[in-house]
C-alpha positions in Angstrom: -125.0 -84.3 -105.8 -123.4 -83.6 -102.4 -123.7 -86.2 -99.6 -125.9 -85.0 -96.7 -123.9 -86.8 -94.0 -121.1 -89.2 -93.3 -122.8 -91.3 -90.6 -126.4 -92.2 -89.8 -126.4 -91.1 -86.2 -123.7 -88.6 -85.2 -124.0 -84.8 -85.1 -121.5 -83.8 -87.8 -119.8 -80.5 -88.3 -118.1 -79.7 -91.7 -114.9 -77.7 -91.4 -113.0 -75.7 -94.1 -110.6 -72.8 -94.4 -110.1 -69.9 -96.8 -107.0 -67.9 -97.6 -104.3 -70.5 -97.0 -102.3 -69.5 -100.0 -102.5 -65.7 -99.8 -99.7 -63.3 -99.4 -101.7 -61.0 -97.1 -104.5 -61.2 -94.5 -105.6 -63.8 -92.0 -106.7 -67.4 -92.7 -110.4 -67.9 -92.0 -112.1 -71.1 -91.1 -115.7 -72.1 -90.6 -117.5 -75.0 -88.9 -121.1 -75.8 -89.8 -123.7 -78.2 -88.5 -126.5 -78.6 -91.0 -129.9 -80.2 -90.6 -129.8 -83.7 -92.1 -132.4 -82.8 -94.7 -130.6 -79.6 -95.8 -130.3 -79.2 -99.6 -129.7 -76.4 -101.9 -129.0 -76.9 -105.7 -126.3 -74.2 -105.8 -124.3 -75.5 -102.8 -120.9 -76.7 -103.8 -117.2 -76.1 -103.2 -117.1 -72.3 -102.9 -114.4 -72.0 -105.5 -116.9 -73.5 -108.0 -119.6 -71.0 -107.2 -120.1 -67.5 -108.6 -119.7 -64.7 -106.1 -123.4 -63.6 -106.1 -124.4 -67.3 -105.5 -121.9 -67.5 -102.6 -123.5 -64.5 -101.0 -127.0 -66.0 -101.5 -125.9 -69.3 -100.0 -124.2 -67.5 -97.0 -127.6 -66.1 -95.9 -129.3 -69.4 -96.4 -126.7 -71.3 -94.4 -126.7 -68.8 -91.6 -130.5 -69.0 -91.3 -130.9 -72.7 -91.6 -127.8 -74.2 -90.0 -128.2 -75.8 -86.6 -125.0 -74.0 -85.6 -122.2 -72.3 -87.4 -119.0 -70.4 -86.5 -116.4 -68.5 -88.5 -113.1 -67.6 -86.9 -109.7 -66.4 -88.1 -106.0 -66.5 -87.3 -103.9 -63.4 -88.0 -101.1 -62.9 -90.4 -98.8 -62.4 -87.4 -99.7 -65.8 -85.9 -99.3 -67.4 -89.4 -95.7 -66.1 -89.4 -95.2 -67.5 -85.9 -96.7 -71.0 -86.3 -96.8 -71.5 -90.1 -99.9 -71.6 -92.3 -100.7 -75.3 -91.8 -100.8 -75.0 -88.0 -102.7 -71.6 -88.4 -105.3 -73.3 -90.6 -105.8 -76.0 -87.9 -106.0 -73.4 -85.2 -108.6 -71.5 -87.1 -110.7 -74.6 -87.5 -110.3 -75.4 -83.8 -111.5 -71.9 -82.9 -114.5 -72.3 -85.2 -115.4 -75.6 -83.5 -114.9 -74.0 -80.1 -117.5 -71.4 -80.9 -120.3 -73.7 -82.1 -123.4 -73.5 -80.0 -124.1 -77.2 -80.5 -121.2 -79.6 -79.8 -120.6 -81.9 -82.7 -119.8 -85.6 -82.4 -117.8 -85.9 -85.6 -115.8 -83.4 -87.6 -115.6 -83.6 -91.3 -112.4 -81.9 -92.4 -111.6 -80.7 -95.9 -108.2 -82.0 -96.9 -105.8 -84.8 -95.9 -104.4 -83.6 -92.6 -105.7 -82.2 -89.3 -104.6 -81.7 -85.7 -107.1 -83.7 -83.6 -109.6 -81.7 -81.7 -109.9 -82.8 -78.1 -112.5 -85.5 -77.5 -114.2 -85.2 -80.9 -113.2 -87.6 -83.6 -112.6 -86.4 -87.2 -112.5 -87.6 -90.8 -110.2 -86.0 -93.3 -111.8 -85.9 -96.7 -109.8 -84.9 -99.8 -111.8 -82.4 -101.8 -114.5 -82.8 -99.2 -116.0 -79.4 -100.1 -117.2 -80.9 -103.3 -118.5 -84.1 -101.6 -120.3 -83.2 -98.3 -122.9 -80.5 -97.8 -121.6 -79.4 -94.4 -118.0 -79.0 -95.7 -119.3 -77.1 -98.7 -121.3 -74.8 -96.4 -118.2 -74.2 -94.3 -116.2 -73.4 -97.4 -118.8 -70.8 -98.5 -118.9 -69.1 -95.1 -115.1 -69.1 -94.7 -114.6 -67.6 -98.2 -117.3 -65.0 -98.0 -116.2 -63.8 -94.6 -112.6 -63.6 -95.7 -113.5 -61.9 -98.9 -115.4 -59.2 -97.0 -112.5 -58.7 -94.7 -110.0 -58.2 -97.5 -112.4 -55.9 -99.3 -112.6 -53.7 -96.2 -108.8 -53.7 -95.9 -108.5 -52.7 -99.5 -110.1 -49.3 -98.7 -107.1 -48.5 -96.5 -104.5 -50.1 -98.9 -105.9 -49.6 -102.4 -102.6 -50.1 -104.2 -102.7 -53.9 -103.8 -106.0 -54.6 -105.4 -107.3 -56.7 -102.5 -110.9 -56.0 -103.5 -110.2 -58.1 -106.6 -107.4 -60.6 -105.6 -108.3 -61.0 -101.9 -104.6 -61.1 -101.0 -103.5 -63.8 -103.5 -100.3 -63.5 -105.4 -101.6 -62.0 -108.6 -99.3 -60.0 -110.9 -100.9 -56.7 -109.8 -100.4 -57.6 -106.1 -96.7 -58.6 -106.6 -96.0 -55.5 -108.6 -97.4 -53.3 -105.8 -95.3 -55.2 -103.3 -92.2 -54.4 -105.3 -93.2 -50.7 -105.8 -94.7 -49.9 -102.4 -93.5 -52.6 -100.1 -95.5 -54.7 -97.6 -98.2 -53.6 -95.2 -98.6 -54.8 -91.6 -101.2 -57.2 -93.0 -98.7 -59.0 -95.3 -97.4 -62.4 -94.2 -93.7 -61.8 -93.9 -92.9 -65.5 -94.3 -95.0 -65.7 -97.5 -93.7 -62.5 -99.0 -90.1 -63.7 -98.5 -90.7 -67.2 -99.8 -93.2 -66.5 -102.6 -92.1 -63.2 -104.1 -91.4 -64.6 -107.5 -89.7 -62.6 -110.4 -92.2 -60.5 -112.2 -92.2 -61.0 -116.0 -93.9 -58.0 -117.5 -95.6 -58.5 -120.9 -93.7 -57.0 -123.9 -94.8 -53.4 -124.8 
């Protein structure tokens, strides 16, 4: 059972990101302020939810949230400032665009760059503990997945409609055979392009 809130009196926004470990595409982040009585039995860490249930939850969260925002930081910026700082920047942008100003940020993970004048709590595996962080994880992932699916229509060789930019075997093979696109993170492709071990024929 997810916890509804961290404090008894503050307006809380859950924050999470999606796409941090990908070879291609932006990192997305969401910030969500839920009503204190919000509950849905399927809500959980987005990685633990089936795709059709994430889509269902996305619509419910967008309708019922007090406020929500989803923002991204491009692959170019990721290469410039590194993925950790880019993740923090995406979360800051999401908070910037909330219509209601939160009084506390609940951050999934163990590190965060403080947001000006709003305190925060870092919660390890928070997307499986707090409803607002779980909701943010659902929005960040579904928005990013949609973005990568749309890009895959222009670059079908990489299988982004399936792997969403992660370093699957098919994605790495395509990188070796075709080379990178403008949407690949140059720093990731150089660092993470591992040897490809093809299965025996």
